N, C-alpha and C positions, 0 to 999 in steps of 0.2 A: 287646582284642577276643576274644571267646570263640571257640575253634576246636573244631569238632565232627568226630568220627571215628566211623565205624560199621562194623559187621561186614560183611565182603565177601560173606557168604552171604545177606544180605538183598537182596531184589530188588523194586524198583519200588513196588508198590501202596500200602502203608501206611507208607512209609519217611519218617519225619519228620526228614530230615537238614537241613532248612532251618528257621531261626527267622524269624518274621515281625518282624524287627527290622533296620533298615538299619544295616549294619555298616561298609560301606566302598564305595569307587567304584573301578572298574577302567577305565582309558582305553586303548583299542586304537589303535595306530598311533604312539604317542609312545615307548613303552618296550617292550623285548623281553619277551615272556612267558617265564616259567620254570616249572619243575615245581611249586615251592611256591605260586606265585601262582595257577596253574591249579587246583591242589588246593583252595586256599582258596575261590576263586570258585565252584568246582563244588559245594562242600558247605556253602556259607553263602549268605545273602542279600547279594549284592553288586550294585550298580548298574553296568552295563557300558555304555560309550558309545564312539563314535568320536571321535578327536581331530579338530580342524579341519584339520590337515595330511592325515590319512587321508581325510577327506571330500573335500578338494580333489583328491587323487590319484584317488579313485574317480570323481569327476565328470569330470575331465579325460579319463580313460580311456573313460568312457561317450561322450563327444563323438567320440572316435576311432572307436568302434564304429558310431555312427550315420552317420558319414561313409563308412566302409568298406562298410557295409551297402547303400549305394545303388549299389554296383558291380554289374554284370551277371554277372561271373565267379563261379564257385562258390568259396566260402571256408569251409573246415571250421569247424563250430561256430557259424557265423553264418547261413548260408543253405543248408546241406546236411543230409542225414541223418547218422546217427551210427554209429560203429563200421564194420562192413563195408558200411554204406549210405552211406558218405561221398561216393560218386560221384553220388548223387541230388541234383540241384539243386532247391531249394524256392523257389517264387515268393514275392516280398516280402510280398504280402498274406496269406501263410500262416505267417509267421515266429513270430507270437505263439502260434498254434495248435501249431506245431512244438515250442515250449518246453513248453507244457502237456502235449502228448502224451508228450514225453520224460519228464517227472516222473511222470505217471500210469502209463505203461507200465513204468517202472523201479521202481515201488513194488511189489516182489514178495518182500519178506523174510517169513520165517515164524518161528514159535516163540515162546517166552516173551519178554516185554519186557526190553530191556536195563536195567540199573540206571540210575536217574535221574541220578546224578552223572556217569555216562559220557556220557549224551545231552546233558546241560547243558554238559559240558566240550567235546563235539564242536561244539555250536552256537557257543560262544565261540571255539574254534579256527577254525571255518569263517569266522566274521566277521573274525577276525584275519588270516586269509589274504587275504580280500577287501580288507582295509584296505591291502594293499600297492599296490593300484591297477593290477593287471595283468589283471583278470578281466573288465572291460567291462560290469558291471551298474550300475544306478542306486543311489545311496547310500540312497534310501528303502527299497530292498529289504533292505539290510543293517540299516538302522534297525529294520525290522519284526522281523527275527530277534532283535535285541537287546531290543526291547520285549517279546517273548515271554519271554526270559530274565528281564527285570526285573519282569514280571508273574507270574513263577513258573508259566508255562505250558510244560510240557515234553512234547514228543511221545512217544507210545507207539511205540517202535521195536522191531520183532521182531529177535531176535538173529542169525538165520541168513539169509544172502543175499549176502554180499560175499566175493569172492575176492581183494580187495586190489589190483586193477589196473583202470585207469580209475577208481580210487578205490573207496570204499565206496558204490558206486552205489545199491544197493537201500536201504541204510540212510539215506544222506543224502537220497535222493529222498523217503523217508517224512517226514523233517523238512520238506523243501521243500514237500511237498504240503499240509502244515498251513497254509502261508502263502498258498495260492492260493484263488481263488474256487472254489466247489464243494468246500470243505474239510470238508463234513459227512461225507465218506467216510473221514476220518482221525480218529484218537483221540488225546487228550492227557491228561495228568494236570495238574490245577490245584490249587495249595495254597490252602486256605481254612481259616482258624482252626486251623492246625496239622495239618490232615487233607488228604491227597491225594485229590481227587475225580477219577474217571474220566469224561470227557465227550467229545463230539465237538469237533473243533477249531472248528467253526462256532459252537457254543454258548459255548465258552471265549472266543473272540474277541468275540462279541456282548456278553457280560456284562462283559468287560474294556475294551470300547471300542476294540478294535483292528480295523483295516480290512484285509482280505486284498487281494492285489495280482494284477493281470494281468501275467504275465511277458512281457517283450519279447525281442527278438533277443539271444541269447547268455546270458540270465539263468538259465534252467533249468540249462544246462550249468555255469554258474559256481557254482551252489548244490550240485550233486551230484558234482563232480569233485574227488577228493582223498581221502586216508585219515584224515580227522579223527576218525572214530569209533574206528578202530584206534589212532590216536595218543593220543586221550583215555584209552582203556582202558589203554594201556601206561604213560602218564604217571602216572595215578592208582595203578596197581599198583606202579610204581616208588616213589612216595611212601610207600605202605604197606609196601613191602619194606624201605625205609630204617628205618622204625619197627621192623619185625621184626628187622632187623640190630642195632639198638640194644638190643633186648630180648635177643637172642642173646648180645651182649656181657656183659650182666648175668648171664644164666644160665650162661655159660661161667665167669665169675668165681666164682659161688656153687658150681658143681659142682667147680671146681678146689680150692676150700677144703674142701668136704665130702670130697674124695678125698685130701686132704693132699698136693697136687701140689707138685712142685719149681718154683722160680722161674726156673730156668735157661733154659727155652724162650723166656722173654719178655725175656731180656737184650738190650739194645739192640745190642750188638756182633754178635749172630747175624744180626739183620735188616740191619744195615749191610753185613754181608758178602755179603748177597744182596739188593741194594737196590731191590726192587720197592716203589714208593711205598705201595701198599696194605698190604704186609706190615709196613713200618715204622710205618704208622699203626695197624695192629691191635696190634702189639707195644706201642706207646705207650699205647693204650687199656687193654690188659690190665694193664700196670704201674700205671697210675693207679687202676684199679678194685681192684687187690690191695694197694695201698700200706698198710702198717701191719698186715697180717693176721698173726696169730700161728699160723694153721693152715698157711699155705704154708711149705714146708721143715720142717714139724714131724716128718715121718717120716725120721729120719736114715739108716734102712736102705735107703731107696728109691734106686735108681740112675737109673731112667728111668721116665717116665709113658707110658701108652698114647698112640697117635697122636691120639685124640680130645681129649686135653689138650695133648700136646706140640706138635701141629701146628696149634693154633688160629691163630697168626700167619700161617702159610702159607695155610691154607684161607680164613680170614676176610679175609686180605689180598688173595688172588686175587679174591674176591667184591667187595671194595671197588674194585679196579681195573676189574672188569667194570661195576660200577655207574657209575663215573665216565665210562667210555667210552659206556655206554648213555645216560646223562643228557645228555651233550653232543649225541649224535645225536638224541635225542628233542626237545631244545630247539631244535635247528636246524629240525627238521621242524615244530615248533609255530609257527614264525614264517615258514614258507616259502610260496611261491605254488605251488599244485599243480594248476592248471587245465590243460586242453588244449582249444584253443590259448591261448597268452598273448598279450596285446595290448601291443605296443611301438609304434614308429612303423609297424610292419607286424604282421600276424597271423602268429605262428610256432607251428607244431605241434611237439609234443615228447612226453615221457613222464613229466613230473613227478608225475603221479598214481600212479605205480607204488609200491607199498608196501614194496619191498625193505628200505629202511633200518629201518623199524619192525619188519618181520617178523624180520630177522636179530637185532636187539638184544633183541627180546622172547624169542626162542628162547634167546639167550645168557643172559638174566636168569633164565629158567626153570631152566636148568641150574645157574646159580650159586646160586639160592635153594634148589634141591633139595639141593645139596651142604651148605648150612648145616643144612637139616632132617635130613639123613642123619647129620651129625656130632652134632647135638643128641640124636637118638635113641640113638646109641651111648653117649653119656654117661649118659642115663637108664638104659639097660640095665646099664651098669657100676655105677651107684648102687644098683640093686635086686638085684644078684647078689652073694651073700655072699663067694664066694671071689675076687671082683675088688675089692670095696670094703672088706672087713673089717667090714662092718656087718651087722646081722641080715637074713636073707633077706626081700626085699620090704619092708624098712624097717618091720617090725612087731615088737613085743616078744614076740609069741606066735605065731610062724610054725607053720602047721599048722592050728591052730584058726582063725587069722586069715590071710587072703590079703594083707592090707595093700595095698601099691601094686604088686601083680603086674600088673594088667590095663591101667593107663594106658600102660605100655610097649607092650602089644599095639596100643592105639589109635595110638600114635606110629608103630609099624611099619606099620600100615594106611595112615596118612597119607603116610608117606615112600614106600611102594610106589606109591601113587597119583601122587605127585610124579614118580617115575621114569618112569611111563608118560606123564605130561603133558610130560615133558622131551624126548620125541621131537620133533625140529624139524618144524614145519609149513612153514617157509620152503623146504625142499628139495622140496616137492610143487608140482605145477602141473597143472591141468586146463584145457586150452584152451577158450576161449569165443568167442562172436560170429563164427561161421563161420570160425574159425581166424585172424581178424584179431588177436585178443587171444590169442596162442599161448603166452605165458609169463606166468603170474600169480604173485602173491607170497604169498597166503594170510595176509596180515598180521593180519586180525581174528581168525583162529584162533590164531595165535601169541600175540596180546595177550590173548585170552580164557584161554588155557592159563596164561599168566603170572599173571593175576589169581587163578586157582584155586590155583596153586602157592604164591603169597604167602599166601593165606588158610590153606592147609594148614600152612605154616611157622609162622604165628602160633599155631596150635593145638599144634604139636609143641613149640615153645618154652614154651608155657603148661604143658605136661606136665613139661618139664624143670624149670621153676620150682617146681612143686608138689613134685616128687621131690627136688630139691636142698634145698629148705627143710626137708622132713622129714628128710633125711639129715644136714643140719647140726645139727638139734636132737639127734639121736642121737649124732653125733660130739662135740658139746660135752659131753653127759652122760658119754660114755665117757672124755673127757679131764679131766672135772671142772673145766671152765671155763665162763664165761658168754658171752653173745653178744658181749661187747666184744672177744672174740678175733677176730672178723671184721674185715675192713678197714672203714674209716669209710664209704666210699660203698656197699659192699654191705650193711653193717649197716642203713643207711637203707632200702634196697630190701627186705631181709629183714623188717624191721618193718612196712613197708607191706603186704607179702603177708600177714603174720601178723595184721594188723588185720581181714582179710576171710576168711582161711582158717586156722584154728587147727591145731595138731599133731593128726594123725590117730591117736587112741589106740585106736580100735576100728573094725571093718569098718562101712562106711556107704556110701551112694551117693556116688560121686566126681564124677559129671558136674556137679552144682551148684558144686562147688569149682573145677573147671576153667573153668566158665562165668564165675565171678567173677574168676579170674585173667586170663582172656582179655579180659574187659571192662576190667580194669585196664590191660592192655597197650594195647588199642585206644583208650582214652581218653587215653593218654600220661601218666596219673597216676604211673606207676612211675618216669618220668624226672625228675619234679619233685624227688624226694628224693635223687637221685644226683648226684654231682659233675658239673658241666657239662662233659662231655667232647665234646660233639657240635656245637659251633658250626660246625665243618666236619665234617658228619656222616660223610663217607666218606674 
């Protein structure tokens, strides 16, 4: 099955990230969703359905709601107002209008549309949460959300409006509004012939044969409670961050050889003496990538390497440990019930909608991936600096007349500086809402959006290192009067793949097109195809 990956900088409108080919089926309720399966389903045409077990859980819970709703006493989420209006009892004959009012009034997000993979992922995650059978809505409502996914009808959801407590209310309400009658007020993107058309939800439903629903008691709240938009964004960014980490591994190994690094920092005994699992894994990866290299340990006069080489196991290892922690947290959240209230044998109010788990790990990952970008940029700087690399200034044979690879390092510095700003944690912020009933909020969507930007920046920084390291290797091989077989087996394959699309830079020319080609090589994962299979367990 073909797997598609696309630039994180592309947003919404003309994004052909789905093929009109049935590739697979995803059943919700039988198996636990993980990050890879969500990424695949969000970026490909995959039919998504409820399992029979999930359908029975949903229907049984709905029966409880109908029974409870007949009571005269106020029950939050079923027959009361919301937030600070929870004390207001709503008459039974107004409960359907209450749910419609909830969705319409909470549709208040603004700004550019979220990327379609994020919105599609949020729809799948919301349906998966509802499949747990604690939310109290009808299975036909969940079916309608999944039919939208299966018909490639993805709501246009403005980016800004959620503080990540009571969930991504404004964002999820925008999705829910597309499912309701009077949905001509809501816009969607519909995939037709490989092109995304912008339409009203009413038109998209009509031409696709979908029927909007009237929401009944509890159903609006079941649709808009939870941090599924934040979780989708964090999960997809993590998936892309793991790809960037793999590329960082390859770039690290190429730069190490171009700089004639010592092998001692990657000795297994060093990492065993400080046995963080990530450090041990990173050290193993580096030894595998460098196996057979004639450039490593070639400089017999060198005592130690700079930290950007010597500490690759420690920095990359710490990032790997952070990824493992974050992945576990995100996957728990992907399969969790996040409504308030939840329906058991009784209705219980709580705070599962609060986005703290996603906010905290998104901020952690932003810091971790920024550290990778920072170290990558330092290696790029070292490669183009004559007195640090021993190679010609800016890796050009005619410095002065030619500027060579002077300015890509500037670009990397710009990207890394942006990453540092984006690494300021949003999770430590809180602006109270709802008459101070919601007095501590998570800012999870802001944390997740920052993470997506950091990962995108990292992929460009590593693209710059790959361009620079490849240029440096050619100059080093010429200096040593050896051919490319002096490289390790696995990095030789990566080097040849890069050279197929970007030749040696022998004269000054626009470098942006070359960086674009390398970036596309990374994001298509083609670079990994020719490298030793080191990433069955990616982190």
